[in-house]
HTML snippet that shows the backbone in 3Dmol.js (N, CA, C, O; Angstrom):
<script src="https://3Dmol.org/build/3Dmol-min.js"></script>
<div id="view" style="width:600px;height:400px;position:relative"></div>
<script>
const pdb = `
ATOM      1  N   MET A   1       0.822  -1.178   0.000  1.00  0.00           N
ATOM      2  CA  MET A   1       0.000   0.000   0.000  1.00  0.00           C
ATOM      3  C   MET A   1       0.878   1.257   0.000  1.00  0.00           C
ATOM      4  O   MET A   1       0.583   2.229  -0.696  1.00  0.00           O
ATOM      5  N   GLU A   2       1.936   1.228   0.771  1.00  0.00           N
ATOM      6  CA  GLU A   2       2.822   2.397   0.842  1.00  0.00           C
ATOM      7  C   GLU A   2       3.497   2.658  -0.507  1.00  0.00           C
ATOM      8  O   GLU A   2       3.684   3.809  -0.903  1.00  0.00           O
ATOM      9  N   ALA A   3       3.861   1.570  -1.215  1.00  0.00           N
ATOM     10  CA  ALA A   3       4.500   1.736  -2.526  1.00  0.00           C
ATOM     11  C   ALA A   3       3.540   2.381  -3.521  1.00  0.00           C
ATOM     12  O   ALA A   3       3.949   3.212  -4.332  1.00  0.00           O
ATOM     13  N   ILE A   4       2.265   2.002  -3.461  1.00  0.00           N
ATOM     14  CA  ILE A   4       1.253   2.593  -4.338  1.00  0.00           C
ATOM     15  C   ILE A   4       1.088   4.076  -4.024  1.00  0.00           C
ATOM     16  O   ILE A   4       1.001   4.906  -4.929  1.00  0.00           O
ATOM     17  N   LYS A   5       1.046   4.399  -2.738  1.00  0.00           N
ATOM     18  CA  LYS A   5       0.904   5.789  -2.316  1.00  0.00           C
ATOM     19  C   LYS A   5       2.113   6.622  -2.741  1.00  0.00           C
ATOM     20  O   LYS A   5       1.958   7.711  -3.293  1.00  0.00           O
ATOM     21  N   GLU A   6       3.312   6.107  -2.483  1.00  0.00           N
ATOM     22  CA  GLU A   6       4.535   6.834  -2.824  1.00  0.00           C
ATOM     23  C   GLU A   6       4.689   7.025  -4.333  1.00  0.00           C
ATOM     24  O   GLU A   6       5.238   8.030  -4.785  1.00  0.00           O
ATOM     25  N   ALA A   7       4.199   6.049  -5.113  1.00  0.00           N
ATOM     26  CA  ALA A   7       4.303   6.140  -6.571  1.00  0.00           C
ATOM     27  C   ALA A   7       3.309   7.143  -7.149  1.00  0.00           C
ATOM     28  O   ALA A   7       3.452   7.562  -8.298  1.00  0.00           O
ATOM     29  N   GLY A   8       2.294   7.534  -6.360  1.00  0.00           N
ATOM     30  CA  GLY A   8       1.320   8.506  -6.846  1.00  0.00           C
ATOM     31  C   GLY A   8       0.341   7.943  -7.857  1.00  0.00           C
ATOM     32  O   GLY A   8      -0.174   8.671  -8.705  1.00  0.00           O
ATOM     33  N   ILE A   9       0.085   6.638  -7.766  1.00  0.00           N
ATOM     34  CA  ILE A   9      -0.825   5.996  -8.715  1.00  0.00           C
ATOM     35  C   ILE A   9      -2.247   6.495  -8.487  1.00  0.00           C
ATOM     36  O   ILE A   9      -2.729   6.531  -7.355  1.00  0.00           O
ATOM     37  N   VAL A  10      -2.920   6.883  -9.585  1.00  0.00           N
ATOM     38  CA  VAL A  10      -4.295   7.370  -9.522  1.00  0.00           C
ATOM     39  C   VAL A  10      -5.155   6.575 -10.504  1.00  0.00           C
ATOM     40  O   VAL A  10      -4.636   5.870 -11.369  1.00  0.00           O
ATOM     41  N   GLY A  11      -6.467   6.698 -10.359  1.00  0.00           N
ATOM     42  CA  GLY A  11      -7.396   6.007 -11.249  1.00  0.00           C
ATOM     43  C   GLY A  11      -7.299   6.524 -12.676  1.00  0.00           C
ATOM     44  O   GLY A  11      -6.783   7.614 -12.920  1.00  0.00           O
ATOM     45  N   ALA A  12      -7.800   5.731 -13.611  1.00  0.00           N
ATOM     46  CA  ALA A  12      -7.715   6.084 -15.027  1.00  0.00           C
ATOM     47  C   ALA A  12      -8.933   6.860 -15.516  1.00  0.00           C
ATOM     48  O   ALA A  12      -9.054   7.125 -16.712  1.00  0.00           O
ATOM     49  N   GLY A  13      -9.836   7.226 -14.611  1.00  0.00           N
ATOM     50  CA  GLY A  13     -11.065   7.895 -15.019  1.00  0.00           C
ATOM     51  C   GLY A  13     -10.923   9.373 -15.316  1.00  0.00           C
ATOM     52  O   GLY A  13     -11.885   9.989 -15.775  1.00  0.00           O
ATOM     53  N   GLY A  14      -9.777   9.963 -15.078  1.00  0.00           N
ATOM     54  CA  GLY A  14      -9.567  11.355 -15.401  1.00  0.00           C
ATOM     55  C   GLY A  14      -9.645  12.298 -14.211  1.00  0.00           C
ATOM     56  O   GLY A  14      -9.177  13.433 -14.301  1.00  0.00           O
ATOM     57  N   ALA A  15     -10.224  11.857 -13.094  1.00  0.00           N
ATOM     58  CA  ALA A  15     -10.356  12.723 -11.924  1.00  0.00           C
ATOM     59  C   ALA A  15      -9.094  12.743 -11.068  1.00  0.00           C
ATOM     60  O   ALA A  15      -8.913  13.641 -10.246  1.00  0.00           O
ATOM     61  N   GLY A  16      -8.236  11.771 -11.258  1.00  0.00           N
ATOM     62  CA  GLY A  16      -6.993  11.725 -10.494  1.00  0.00           C
ATOM     63  C   GLY A  16      -7.171  11.285  -9.056  1.00  0.00           C
ATOM     64  O   GLY A  16      -6.380  11.671  -8.195  1.00  0.00           O
ATOM     65  N   PHE A  17      -8.203  10.476  -8.769  1.00  0.00           N
ATOM     66  CA  PHE A  17      -8.443  10.017  -7.406  1.00  0.00           C
ATOM     67  C   PHE A  17      -7.368   9.011  -7.009  1.00  0.00           C
ATOM     68  O   PHE A  17      -7.130   8.056  -7.749  1.00  0.00           O
ATOM     69  N   PRO A  18      -6.709   9.195  -5.857  1.00  0.00           N
ATOM     70  CA  PRO A  18      -5.604   8.322  -5.441  1.00  0.00           C
ATOM     71  C   PRO A  18      -6.036   6.866  -5.217  1.00  0.00           C
ATOM     72  O   PRO A  18      -6.982   6.591  -4.479  1.00  0.00           O
ATOM     73  N   THR A  19      -5.327   5.952  -5.865  1.00  0.00           N
ATOM     74  CA  THR A  19      -5.646   4.521  -5.757  1.00  0.00           C
ATOM     75  C   THR A  19      -5.455   4.005  -4.345  1.00  0.00           C
ATOM     76  O   THR A  19      -6.213   3.136  -3.912  1.00  0.00           O
ATOM     77  N   HIS A  20      -4.472   4.505  -3.607  1.00  0.00           N
ATOM     78  CA  HIS A  20      -4.232   3.989  -2.258  1.00  0.00           C
ATOM     79  C   HIS A  20      -5.441   4.239  -1.350  1.00  0.00           C
ATOM     80  O   HIS A  20      -5.662   3.465  -0.418  1.00  0.00           O
ATOM     81  N   ILE A  21      -6.214   5.273  -1.585  1.00  0.00           N
ATOM     82  CA  ILE A  21      -7.414   5.525  -0.785  1.00  0.00           C
ATOM     83  C   ILE A  21      -8.500   4.516  -1.139  1.00  0.00           C
ATOM     84  O   ILE A  21      -9.212   4.034  -0.258  1.00  0.00           O
ATOM     85  N   LYS A  22      -8.628   4.196  -2.419  1.00  0.00           N
ATOM     86  CA  LYS A  22      -9.622   3.209  -2.850  1.00  0.00           C
ATOM     87  C   LYS A  22      -9.333   1.832  -2.252  1.00  0.00           C
ATOM     88  O   LYS A  22     -10.257   1.103  -1.892  1.00  0.00           O
ATOM     89  N   LEU A  23      -8.055   1.478  -2.148  1.00  0.00           N
ATOM     90  CA  LEU A  23      -7.679   0.148  -1.671  1.00  0.00           C
ATOM     91  C   LEU A  23      -7.625   0.034  -0.152  1.00  0.00           C
ATOM     92  O   LEU A  23      -7.645  -1.077   0.376  1.00  0.00           O
ATOM     93  N   ASP A  24      -7.559   1.144   0.556  1.00  0.00           N
ATOM     94  CA  ASP A  24      -7.432   1.140   2.014  1.00  0.00           C
ATOM     95  C   ASP A  24      -8.815   1.191   2.652  1.00  0.00           C
ATOM     96  O   ASP A  24      -9.291   2.255   3.050  1.00  0.00           O
ATOM     97  N   LEU A  25      -9.456   0.022   2.745  1.00  0.00           N
ATOM     98  CA  LEU A  25     -10.819  -0.013   3.264  1.00  0.00           C
ATOM     99  C   LEU A  25     -11.092  -1.308   4.011  1.00  0.00           C
ATOM    100  O   LEU A  25     -10.345  -2.280   3.906  1.00  0.00           O
ATOM    101  N   SER A  26     -12.170  -1.293   4.758  1.00  0.00           N
ATOM    102  CA  SER A  26     -12.641  -2.486   5.459  1.00  0.00           C
ATOM    103  C   SER A  26     -14.046  -2.778   4.975  1.00  0.00           C
ATOM    104  O   SER A  26     -14.893  -1.885   4.941  1.00  0.00           O
ATOM    105  N   LEU A  27     -14.299  -4.028   4.599  1.00  0.00           N
ATOM    106  CA  LEU A  27     -15.621  -4.387   4.091  1.00  0.00           C
ATOM    107  C   LEU A  27     -16.477  -5.107   5.134  1.00  0.00           C
ATOM    108  O   LEU A  27     -17.489  -5.715   4.787  1.00  0.00           O
ATOM    109  N   GLN A  28     -16.087  -5.045   6.385  1.00  0.00           N
ATOM    110  CA  GLN A  28     -16.891  -5.696   7.417  1.00  0.00           C
ATOM    111  C   GLN A  28     -18.261  -5.048   7.454  1.00  0.00           C
ATOM    112  O   GLN A  28     -18.385  -3.847   7.695  1.00  0.00           O
ATOM    113  N   GLY A  29     -19.291  -5.854   7.213  1.00  0.00           N
ATOM    114  CA  GLY A  29     -20.656  -5.350   7.226  1.00  0.00           C
ATOM    115  C   GLY A  29     -21.002  -4.510   6.017  1.00  0.00           C
ATOM    116  O   GLY A  29     -21.996  -3.784   6.045  1.00  0.00           O
ATOM    117  N   GLY A  30     -20.215  -4.582   4.952  1.00  0.00           N
ATOM    118  CA  GLY A  30     -20.469  -3.775   3.769  1.00  0.00           C
ATOM    119  C   GLY A  30     -20.365  -4.582   2.496  1.00  0.00           C
ATOM    120  O   GLY A  30     -20.295  -5.810   2.529  1.00  0.00           O
ATOM    121  N   CYS A  31     -20.354  -3.891   1.383  1.00  0.00           N
ATOM    122  CA  CYS A  31     -20.249  -4.557   0.088  1.00  0.00           C
ATOM    123  C   CYS A  31     -19.567  -3.622  -0.911  1.00  0.00           C
ATOM    124  O   CYS A  31     -19.335  -2.447  -0.626  1.00  0.00           O
ATOM    125  N   VAL A  32     -19.254  -4.160  -2.072  1.00  0.00           N
ATOM    126  CA  VAL A  32     -18.651  -3.381  -3.147  1.00  0.00           C
ATOM    127  C   VAL A  32     -19.643  -3.307  -4.290  1.00  0.00           C
ATOM    128  O   VAL A  32     -20.200  -4.324  -4.703  1.00  0.00           O
ATOM    129  N   ILE A  33     -19.867  -2.093  -4.806  1.00  0.00           N
ATOM    130  CA  ILE A  33     -20.698  -1.911  -5.996  1.00  0.00           C
ATOM    131  C   ILE A  33     -19.760  -1.470  -7.109  1.00  0.00           C
ATOM    132  O   ILE A  33     -19.102  -0.437  -6.991  1.00  0.00           O
ATOM    133  N   ALA A  34     -19.693  -2.244  -8.188  1.00  0.00           N
ATOM    134  CA  ALA A  34     -18.782  -1.938  -9.289  1.00  0.00           C
ATOM    135  C   ALA A  34     -19.562  -1.592 -10.542  1.00  0.00           C
ATOM    136  O   ALA A  34     -20.445  -2.343 -10.956  1.00  0.00           O
ATOM    137  N   ASN A  35     -19.241  -0.466 -11.142  1.00  0.00           N
ATOM    138  CA  ASN A  35     -19.844  -0.053 -12.399  1.00  0.00           C
ATOM    139  C   ASN A  35     -18.920  -0.520 -13.511  1.00  0.00           C
ATOM    140  O   ASN A  35     -18.013   0.207 -13.916  1.00  0.00           O
ATOM    141  N   ALA A  36     -19.145  -1.722 -14.001  1.00  0.00           N
ATOM    142  CA  ALA A  36     -18.266  -2.307 -15.005  1.00  0.00           C
ATOM    143  C   ALA A  36     -18.541  -1.781 -16.406  1.00  0.00           C
ATOM    144  O   ALA A  36     -17.759  -2.051 -17.318  1.00  0.00           O
ATOM    145  N   ALA A  37     -19.620  -1.042 -16.608  1.00  0.00           N
ATOM    146  CA  ALA A  37     -19.965  -0.543 -17.935  1.00  0.00           C
ATOM    147  C   ALA A  37     -19.476   0.881 -18.172  1.00  0.00           C
ATOM    148  O   ALA A  37     -19.700   1.431 -19.250  1.00  0.00           O
ATOM    149  N   GLU A  38     -18.808   1.497 -17.184  1.00  0.00           N
ATOM    150  CA  GLU A  38     -18.334   2.862 -17.352  1.00  0.00           C
ATOM    151  C   GLU A  38     -17.359   2.939 -18.515  1.00  0.00           C
ATOM    152  O   GLU A  38     -16.471   2.097 -18.645  1.00  0.00           O
ATOM    153  N   CYS A  39     -17.522   3.944 -19.355  1.00  0.00           N
ATOM    154  CA  CYS A  39     -16.653   4.183 -20.508  1.00  0.00           C
ATOM    155  C   CYS A  39     -16.755   3.102 -21.559  1.00  0.00           C
ATOM    156  O   CYS A  39     -15.821   2.916 -22.339  1.00  0.00           O
ATOM    157  N   GLU A  40     -17.852   2.390 -21.603  1.00  0.00           N
ATOM    158  CA  GLU A  40     -18.070   1.372 -22.622  1.00  0.00           C
ATOM    159  C   GLU A  40     -19.332   1.708 -23.396  1.00  0.00           C
ATOM    160  O   GLU A  40     -20.344   1.029 -23.224  1.00  0.00           O
ATOM    161  N   PRO A  41     -19.313   2.739 -24.249  1.00  0.00           N
ATOM    162  CA  PRO A  41     -20.532   3.180 -24.929  1.00  0.00           C
ATOM    163  C   PRO A  41     -21.110   2.183 -25.918  1.00  0.00           C
ATOM    164  O   PRO A  41     -22.274   2.317 -26.294  1.00  0.00           O
ATOM    165  N   ASN A  42     -20.349   1.194 -26.352  1.00  0.00           N
ATOM    166  CA  ASN A  42     -20.850   0.236 -27.336  1.00  0.00           C
ATOM    167  C   ASN A  42     -21.540  -0.961 -26.717  1.00  0.00           C
ATOM    168  O   ASN A  42     -22.039  -1.818 -27.448  1.00  0.00           O
ATOM    169  N   LEU A  43     -21.589  -1.055 -25.382  1.00  0.00           N
ATOM    170  CA  LEU A  43     -22.272  -2.175 -24.742  1.00  0.00           C
ATOM    171  C   LEU A  43     -23.778  -2.040 -24.915  1.00  0.00           C
ATOM    172  O   LEU A  43     -24.333  -0.956 -24.735  1.00  0.00           O
ATOM    173  N   LYS A  44     -24.422  -3.113 -25.256  1.00  0.00           N
ATOM    174  CA  LYS A  44     -25.873  -3.116 -25.426  1.00  0.00           C
ATOM    175  C   LYS A  44     -26.515  -3.736 -24.186  1.00  0.00           C
ATOM    176  O   LYS A  44     -26.057  -4.779 -23.721  1.00  0.00           O
ATOM    177  N   PRO A  45     -27.573  -3.115 -23.638  1.00  0.00           N
ATOM    178  CA  PRO A  45     -28.234  -3.685 -22.441  1.00  0.00           C
ATOM    179  C   PRO A  45     -28.936  -4.981 -22.748  1.00  0.00           C
ATOM    180  O   PRO A  45     -29.536  -5.584 -21.859  1.00  0.00           O
TER     181      PRO A  45
END
`;
const viewer = $3Dmol.createViewer("view");
viewer.addModel(pdb, "pdb");
viewer.setStyle({}, {cartoon: {color: "spectrum"}});
viewer.zoomTo();
viewer.render();
</script>
């Protein structure tokens, strides 16, 4: 985690949100919601 933070790795979505913050979490009593269709305009529902 420290190597990711020190390297300054950010998401590829353009906002520059730090990846180390996304990965530093606890899922006890929670869940993950993933938008897998983001940036995929050719996907058909």
